[in-house]
N, C-alpha and C positions, 0 to 999 in steps of 0.2 A: 482589662488589666488594672490592678489596684494601683492607685497613685502613691508614690513614695512619700512618707511623712517628712515634713520639713523639721529638721533637728536644729536645736540651738545649743551651743556650747556653754556650759555652766561649770562652776567649780564649787564643790561641797566639801566640808570637813566632816569626816565620819569617825566614829570610835573604831578602835582596832577590832573590836568584836564584830561590828557591822561589816568591816572590810573583809574579815575572815569569812563571815557568812556569805558575802557576795562571791568570794573566790571559790568557796565550796560549791555554791550554786552554779557558778560558771562551769566548773568541771562536770557537775552532775547533769546540767542541761546541755552541755557541749556548746555553750554560747561563744560568740566571737569576742566578747568583751564584757568587762564589769558593767559598763554603761548599758549594754544590751540587756543584761540580767536585771539591773535596776529599773530600766524602762519597762520590762515585762512585768516585774513585780508591781510597779505603780499602775500599769494598765489593768492588771488583774484586780487590784484593790479598788480602782475607780469603777470597774464594771460591777464588782461586788456591792459597792456603795450605791450605785444607780439601781441595781436589782433590789436592794433593801428599801430604797425610797419608793420604787414602784410597788413592791409588796405592801408597804405601809399605806400607800395611796389606795390600793385595791381594798385592803382591809377597812380603811376609813370609809370608803364608799359603801361597802356592804354593811358596815356597822351603822351607817346613817340611813339605810333603806328601811322603809316601813315594812312590817311583817307581810302585808298584803302583796307588796311588790316582790319580796323574796319568794313567797308562795307561787306567784305567777311565773317568776323566773325558773323556779324548780320544775313546774309543769312543762314549760317550754323546753327545758333541758331533757326531761324524760321523753317528750315527744321527739326531739332531735335524735336522741339515742335510739329510739325505736325505728328510726328511718335508716339507720346504718346497717349495712349488710352483716350477717352473722356467718361464721364459718362452720 
């Protein structure tokens, strides 16, 4: 069973436009509260940011690899694909 997240009460001042957006999202998502909507938006943004950092790290790794290493990796990839069952 997933452990319930510990929540911390905070107070924020938001523009009326942001509050309206959260209220519309609350209805759209059928969320229990504006805080739940905001928490979900922030969680999604954090995951997106982490995914972008990971993609950048992978790209940097491959950009730094010598051509010989990339060629060898490609051959291993082709070999691995040839071992997969075909339908």
